C-alpha positions in Angstrom: 32.8 69.1 45.9 30.8 67.7 48.7 29.2 64.4 49.5 25.5 64.3 48.5 22.4 62.1 48.9 20.2 64.0 46.5 19.8 61.1 44.1 18.5 57.6 44.8 18.0 54.7 42.4 16.1 51.5 41.6 17.1 48.5 39.5 16.2 48.8 35.8 15.4 45.8 33.6 16.7 46.3 30.1 14.7 45.0 27.2 17.8 43.7 25.4 18.7 41.0 28.0 22.0 42.8 28.7 24.3 40.9 31.1 25.3 44.2 32.6 23.0 45.5 35.3 21.3 48.9 34.9 19.8 51.4 37.4 17.4 54.2 37.0 18.2 57.4 38.9 15.5 58.9 41.0 15.0 62.4 42.2 12.2 62.6 44.7 11.1 59.1 43.8 10.6 60.1 40.2 12.7 58.6 37.3 15.4 61.0 36.3 17.4 60.7 33.1 18.2 57.6 31.1 19.2 54.3 32.8 22.9 53.9 33.7 25.0 50.8 33.6 25.6 49.5 37.1 23.6 48.1 40.0 24.5 50.2 43.1 25.5 53.8 43.7 28.4 53.5 46.1 28.9 57.3 46.6 27.8 60.5 45.1 29.2 64.0 45.2 27.8 67.4 44.2 30.7 69.0 42.2 28.9 72.3 41.8 25.3 73.6 41.3 25.2 72.0 37.9 27.0 68.7 38.2 27.1 65.4 40.2 29.8 62.7 40.3 28.5 59.2 40.8 30.5 56.1 41.8 28.5 53.1 40.6 29.4 49.4 40.8 27.9 46.2 39.3 27.8 44.6 42.8 29.6 41.5 41.5 32.2 40.5 44.1 34.7 38.5 41.9 34.2 40.5 38.7 33.5 44.0 40.0 33.3 47.0 37.7 33.3 50.6 38.9 31.8 53.3 36.7 32.3 57.0 37.4 29.6 59.2 35.8 29.7 63.0 35.7 26.1 64.1 35.1 24.5 67.5 34.7 21.3 68.5 36.5 19.2 66.9 33.7 21.1 63.6 34.3 22.9 63.8 30.9 26.2 62.1 31.1 29.0 64.7 30.5 31.8 62.2 31.0 32.5 58.7 32.3 35.2 56.3 33.2 35.1 52.5 33.8 37.4 50.5 36.0 37.5 46.7 36.1 37.4 43.8 33.7 37.2 40.0 33.5 38.1 38.5 36.9 38.9 41.9 38.4 38.4 41.9 42.1 38.3 45.5 43.0 36.7 47.2 46.0 36.0 50.9 46.2 37.8 52.2 49.3 39.2 55.3 51.0 37.3 58.1 49.2 38.8 61.4 50.2 37.9 64.9 48.9 41.1 66.7 48.2 39.7 70.1 47.1 36.6 71.5 45.4 37.4 69.6 42.1 39.5 66.6 43.2 38.8 63.3 44.9 41.1 60.4 45.7 40.1 56.7 46.0 41.3 53.2 45.7 39.8 50.4 43.6 41.9 47.8 41.7 45.3 49.4 41.4 48.0 49.4 44.1 48.3 53.1 43.6 45.6 55.6 44.6 43.5 57.2 41.9 43.2 61.0 41.8 40.2 62.2 39.8 39.9 65.9 39.0 36.6 67.3 37.6 37.5 70.2 35.3 35.2 73.2 34.8 35.7 73.1 31.1 36.0 70.0 28.9 39.4 69.5 27.2 41.5 66.8 25.6 42.8 64.2 27.9 45.6 61.6 27.3 44.3 58.2 26.2 44.0 55.6 28.9 45.0 52.7 26.6 48.1 52.1 28.6 46.3 52.0 31.9 45.2 48.4 32.5 41.6 48.0 33.7 40.5 51.6 32.9 38.4 52.6 29.9 36.8 55.8 28.6 33.5 55.0 27.0 32.3 57.3 24.3 35.3 57.4 21.9 37.6 60.3 21.3 36.1 63.6 22.5 36.9 66.4 25.0 36.7 65.3 28.6 35.9 66.8 32.0 37.4 63.9 34.1 41.2 63.9 34.5 42.6 60.7 36.1 46.1 60.3 37.6 47.7 57.8 39.9 49.4 59.0 43.1 
């Protein structure tokens, strides 16, 4: 895993008047994939030749949401996580690459988050007992494994 700047973005106006901001990924100033929830790409990492990990926020200081997207080279979402909630005052800080598949960071929680991007999807424990963290997309195999350290 290494830090990347291959993708840029622009704001995207949804036709459904969604209160959640959206952004359109750009590759070489051309739209790339479907719009994603979020307003700002805070950090991006190339996991391998096929996948990117994006850290995206809503850019709302007193109700911040952090979304992590693992996308393939066609910008299809392979897996995602959401951090935050009503009156959550998180700030993305201290991103640190641990190894080729693992990164640590801080957001809302007092403990650091350790995120591992697996090569193959597999079943992950539900995050229902982790306040402020959600896994959109229902029950399915996952690439992103989250732990607190």
